[in-house]
C-alpha positions as CSV (number, residue, x, y, z in Angstrom):
1,M,-79.0,-106.4,-95.0
2,A,-81.1,-103.8,-96.7
3,G,-84.7,-104.1,-97.8
4,S,-88.2,-102.8,-97.7
5,F,-91.1,-104.6,-96.0
6,S,-94.7,-103.7,-95.7
7,T,-95.1,-106.2,-92.9
8,F,-92.4,-107.9,-90.9
9,T,-93.0,-110.3,-88.0
10,A,-90.4,-111.6,-85.6
11,G,-90.1,-112.6,-82.0
12,K,-87.0,-110.5,-81.5
13,L,-85.4,-107.8,-83.7
14,H,-82.0,-106.3,-83.3
15,V,-80.8,-103.4,-85.5
16,G,-77.1,-102.5,-85.4
17,A,-73.7,-104.1,-85.3
18,I,-73.4,-104.4,-81.6
19,P,-75.4,-107.4,-80.2
20,S,-77.5,-106.9,-77.1
21,V,-75.3,-109.2,-75.0
22,N,-75.7,-107.1,-71.8
23,L,-79.4,-107.9,-71.6
24,T,-80.2,-110.6,-69.0
25,V,-83.8,-111.1,-68.3
26,S,-85.4,-109.0,-71.1
27,K,-83.6,-110.9,-73.9
28,L,-85.5,-114.0,-72.9
29,L,-88.9,-112.2,-73.5
30,P,-90.8,-112.3,-76.8
31,G,-91.3,-109.0,-78.6
32,L,-87.8,-107.6,-77.9
33,L,-86.5,-104.8,-80.0
34,T,-82.9,-103.5,-79.6
35,V,-81.4,-100.7,-81.7
36,N,-77.9,-99.4,-81.5
37,G,-79.0,-96.0,-82.8
38,P,-79.2,-93.3,-83.7
39,A,-82.9,-93.8,-84.3
40,Y,-85.3,-91.2,-85.7
41,F,-89.1,-91.2,-85.3
42,G,-91.3,-88.6,-86.9
43,A,-90.3,-85.4,-88.7
44,V,-87.0,-84.9,-86.9
45,P,-85.4,-81.6,-88.0
46,A,-82.5,-82.2,-90.4
47,I,-79.7,-80.4,-88.4
48,G,-76.8,-82.2,-90.0
49,I,-75.5,-84.0,-86.9
50,D,-76.6,-86.9,-84.8
51,R,-77.5,-85.6,-81.4
52,A,-79.0,-88.6,-79.5
53,T,-79.6,-92.3,-79.5
54,V,-83.3,-91.7,-80.0
55,S,-84.7,-88.5,-81.6
56,V,-88.5,-87.9,-81.8
57,G,-90.0,-85.2,-84.0
58,P,-93.5,-83.9,-84.9
59,P,-95.8,-86.5,-86.4
60,L,-95.4,-87.2,-90.1
61,I,-99.1,-88.2,-90.4
62,P,-101.4,-85.1,-90.5
63,G,-103.9,-84.9,-87.6
64,L,-101.9,-86.6,-84.9
65,P,-101.7,-84.2,-81.9
66,F,-98.6,-85.5,-80.2
67,S,-95.0,-86.5,-81.0
68,M,-94.9,-89.0,-78.2
69,E,-97.4,-90.2,-75.6
70,V,-96.6,-92.3,-72.5
71,T,-99.2,-93.9,-70.3
72,G,-98.0,-95.2,-66.9
73,V,-94.9,-94.5,-64.8
74,T,-91.9,-92.9,-66.5
75,N,-88.4,-92.9,-65.0
76,F,-85.7,-90.4,-65.9
77,I,-82.3,-91.2,-64.5
78,G,-79.7,-88.5,-65.0
79,A,-79.9,-85.0,-66.3
80,H,-83.2,-83.9,-67.8
81,N,-83.0,-80.9,-70.1
82,Q,-86.2,-79.2,-71.3
83,V,-86.7,-76.4,-73.9
84,G,-90.2,-75.1,-74.3
85,T,-93.5,-75.4,-72.3
86,H,-94.0,-78.1,-69.8
87,T,-97.6,-78.8,-68.7
88,V,-98.5,-81.1,-65.8
89,V,-102.1,-82.2,-65.2
90,G,-102.5,-83.9,-61.9
91,A,-100.1,-84.5,-59.0
92,A,-96.3,-84.1,-59.5
93,T,-93.9,-85.6,-57.0
94,K,-90.2,-84.7,-56.9
95,L,-87.8,-86.5,-54.6
96,A,-84.6,-84.6,-55.5
97,V,-83.3,-81.1,-56.3
98,D,-85.2,-79.2,-58.9
99,T,-83.1,-76.5,-60.6
100,S,-84.6,-74.3,-63.3
101,A,-82.6,-71.8,-65.4
102,A,-85.8,-70.1,-66.7
103,V,-89.0,-68.8,-65.4
104,K,-91.5,-71.3,-63.9
105,V,-95.1,-70.2,-63.8
106,N,-97.9,-72.1,-62.1
107,T,-101.4,-71.0,-62.8
108,G,-103.4,-71.1,-59.5
109,A,-104.0,-69.5,-56.2
110,C,-100.5,-69.6,-54.7
111,V,-96.8,-70.6,-55.0
112,E,-95.5,-72.6,-52.1
113,A,-91.9,-73.5,-51.1
114,A,-91.1,-75.7,-48.2
115,A,-87.6,-74.2,-47.7
116,H,-86.4,-71.2,-49.7
117,V,-87.5,-69.1,-52.6
118,T,-84.6,-67.2,-54.2
119,A,-84.9,-64.4,-56.7
120,G,-81.8,-62.9,-58.4
121,K,-83.6,-59.6,-59.0
122,N,-87.3,-59.1,-58.3
123,L,-89.9,-61.3,-56.6
124,T,-93.4,-59.9,-57.0
125,A,-96.6,-61.2,-55.5
126,S,-100.0,-59.7,-55.1
127,P,-101.7,-59.0,-52.8
128,I,-100.0,-61.0,-50.0
129,T,-96.7,-62.9,-49.7
130,S,-96.3,-65.2,-46.7
131,A,-92.9,-66.6,-45.6
132,T,-91.0,-67.6,-42.5
133,S,-88.2,-65.4,-43.7
134,V,-87.4,-63.1,-46.6
135,K,-83.8,-62.4,-47.3
136,A,-82.7,-59.9,-49.9
137,P,-80.1,-57.1,-50.4
138,L,-82.9,-54.7,-50.8
139,G,-86.6,-55.3,-50.4
140,I,-89.3,-53.0,-51.9
141,F,-92.8,-53.7,-50.6
142,A,-96.1,-52.0,-50.6
143,A,-96.6,-53.2,-47.0
144,V,-95.0,-55.8,-44.7
145,A,-97.0,-57.7,-42.0
146,A,-95.1,-59.8,-39.6
147,P,-95.2,-60.8,-35.9
148,F,-91.9,-58.8,-35.5
149,K,-89.3,-57.1,-37.7
150,Q,-85.6,-57.5,-37.1
151,F,-82.2,-57.4,-38.7
152,N,-79.6,-60.2,-38.4
153,I,-76.0,-59.5,-39.4
154,P,-72.5,-60.8,-38.7
155,H,-71.4,-59.6,-35.3
156,P,-69.2,-56.5,-35.8
157,T,-66.8,-57.3,-32.9
158,K,-67.2,-61.0,-32.0
159,E,-65.9,-63.7,-34.4
160,D,-68.3,-66.5,-35.2
161,Y,-71.2,-64.6,-33.7
162,R,-74.2,-62.8,-35.2
163,L,-76.1,-59.7,-34.0
164,T,-79.9,-59.4,-34.0
165,Y,-81.9,-56.3,-33.2
166,A,-85.7,-56.0,-33.3
167,C,-87.7,-53.0,-34.5
168,L,-89.6,-50.7,-32.1
169,E,-93.3,-51.1,-32.6
170,G,-96.1,-48.6,-32.4
171,P,-99.7,-47.9,-33.6
172,E,-98.6,-45.5,-36.3
173,F,-96.4,-44.9,-39.3
174,G,-93.8,-43.0,-37.4
175,V,-90.5,-41.3,-38.3
176,Y,-87.8,-39.7,-36.2
177,Y,-85.1,-37.1,-36.4
178,R,-82.4,-36.8,-33.7
179,G,-79.1,-35.1,-32.9
180,K,-77.4,-32.7,-30.5
181,T,-76.9,-28.9,-30.6
182,K,-76.3,-25.7,-28.7
183,D,-78.7,-23.8,-30.8
184,K,-82.1,-22.8,-29.7
185,I,-83.6,-23.6,-33.1
186,I,-83.8,-27.2,-34.3
187,Q,-84.3,-27.1,-38.1
188,L,-86.2,-30.1,-39.3
189,P,-85.4,-31.7,-42.7
190,E,-87.1,-29.7,-45.5
191,Y,-89.0,-32.7,-46.8
192,W,-90.8,-33.0,-43.4
193,V,-93.2,-30.4,-44.6
194,S,-94.8,-32.9,-47.0
195,L,-93.9,-36.0,-45.0
196,V,-95.4,-35.6,-41.5
197,H,-98.4,-34.1,-39.8
198,E,-97.1,-31.1,-38.0
199,D,-99.5,-31.5,-35.1
200,S,-98.1,-35.0,-34.5
201,I,-94.6,-33.8,-33.8
202,S,-93.3,-34.6,-30.3
203,V,-89.9,-33.7,-28.9
204,Q,-87.6,-35.0,-26.2
205,L,-84.7,-32.8,-24.9
206,T,-81.8,-34.0,-22.7
207,P,-79.2,-31.6,-21.4
208,I,-75.5,-32.8,-21.7
209,G,-73.0,-32.4,-18.9
210,K,-75.2,-30.5,-16.5
211,A,-78.8,-30.2,-15.3
212,C,-81.1,-27.6,-16.8
213,S,-84.6,-27.8,-15.4
214,S,-85.6,-24.8,-17.6
215,L,-85.0,-26.7,-20.9
216,H,-88.2,-26.8,-22.8
217,V,-89.9,-26.6,-26.2
218,K,-91.3,-23.1,-26.8
219,S,-93.0,-23.7,-30.1
220,I,-93.2,-25.9,-33.2
221,G,-93.9,-24.3,-36.6
222,N,-92.5,-23.4,-40.0
223,N,-90.6,-26.8,-40.0
224,Q,-88.5,-25.9,-37.0
225,I,-88.6,-26.3,-33.2
226,T,-87.8,-23.4,-30.9
227,V,-86.2,-24.4,-27.7
228,G,-86.0,-22.3,-24.5
229,H,-83.8,-22.4,-21.4
230,Q,-82.0,-20.2,-18.9
231,C,-78.7,-22.1,-18.8
232,T,-75.4,-20.9,-20.0
233,D,-73.6,-22.5,-23.0
234,L,-76.0,-25.5,-22.9
235,E,-75.6,-28.5,-25.3
236,Y,-78.4,-30.9,-25.4
237,F,-79.7,-34.0,-27.3
238,Y,-83.0,-33.8,-29.2
239,H,-85.2,-36.6,-30.4
240,V,-88.1,-35.7,-32.6
241,T,-90.9,-38.1,-33.7
242,A,-93.9,-37.6,-36.0
243,E,-96.5,-39.5,-37.9
244,R,-96.3,-39.7,-41.7
245,K,-99.1,-38.0,-43.7
246,D,-98.3,-39.5,-47.1
247,L,-100.0,-42.7,-45.9
248,E,-103.5,-43.4,-44.6
249,D,-103.8,-44.0,-40.9
250,L,-102.6,-47.4,-39.7
251,V,-105.5,-49.8,-39.0
252,V,-104.5,-51.4,-35.7
253,E,-107.4,-53.7,-35.2
254,Y,-109.5,-55.8,-37.6
255,K,-111.6,-58.9,-37.4
256,G,-110.0,-62.2,-38.6
257,D,-107.9,-65.2,-37.9
258,D,-104.7,-64.2,-39.7
259,E,-103.1,-61.5,-41.8
260,T,-104.9,-62.7,-45.0
261,D,-108.3,-61.7,-43.4
262,Y,-107.4,-58.0,-43.5
263,K,-109.0,-57.4,-46.9
264,K,-112.3,-59.0,-46.1
265,S,-112.7,-57.8,-42.5
266,P,-115.9,-55.8,-42.0
267,V,-114.4,-54.1,-39.0
268,K,-111.3,-51.9,-39.2
269,I,-110.3,-49.7,-36.3
270,K,-107.6,-47.0,-36.3
271,R,-105.4,-46.1,-33.3
272,D,-107.8,-43.3,-32.2
273,G,-110.7,-45.8,-32.0
274,S,-112.4,-44.5,-35.1
275,R,-113.6,-47.0,-37.7
276,V,-112.8,-46.9,-41.4
277,E,-115.0,-47.9,-44.3
278,D,-115.0,-51.6,-45.4
279,R,-112.4,-51.6,-48.1
280,Y,-108.8,-52.7,-48.6
281,I,-106.3,-49.9,-47.8
282,N,-103.3,-49.8,-50.2
283,Y,-100.4,-48.4,-48.2
284,N,-98.5,-47.9,-51.4
285,E,-100.9,-45.0,-52.3
286,G,-100.4,-41.5,-51.0
């Protein structure tokens, strides 16, 4: 049947060749509409192919702000594909896995994840990122604050085991250089000239194979360490440590309840007991 109506009133209306025989309770209610589809509402783009049972386009009447508006609870069962901006005002509750193939941006103070946050390339946050664990092939950070630092890798010799080491801690940004030699001159890496404070260099020497009570450091200067001893054909281990000078001194004490209070702490104390001015130190700056 084809026709044009300005007004049509009916208790039930079915459009299509397939009757709504699968409906049980709702087919008994007045005001029932069933449509086999495809059905088009609004200015649906003419793409030349039917894509869905129901397609909704922009309003045909000028001035209407939305293509569709739903008040109340809405259920989606099955896959939900979205192209474009999705704005949520109010609480959003998700009881299943949420997988996004694009960028998801929330405007607010923080981004929270109960379990894992995974980034294929870069994950950037400012000024502070807090997490139980951060796992990445390579992490590049301005600074890292944690109760401890460690590595956790598959065990190199025991099957089905893992190996965990923790970092040695200290009240400075320290570096080391070690090795063994028979020479009386320990040549430090050329970049140490610009990397460390020369007056912070300390050296440990350990003779190999025999005792040598005369083994000692004669001088430190010109990016090398001069060693003295009175032993014959002596080989020894050396371990050199120093403090970096490309960073500001580490603040080891500040007033606050957690790591987020660092920026606003009125008291910041360096390892030598001196106080620094009340400002945020950016360890990414030289």
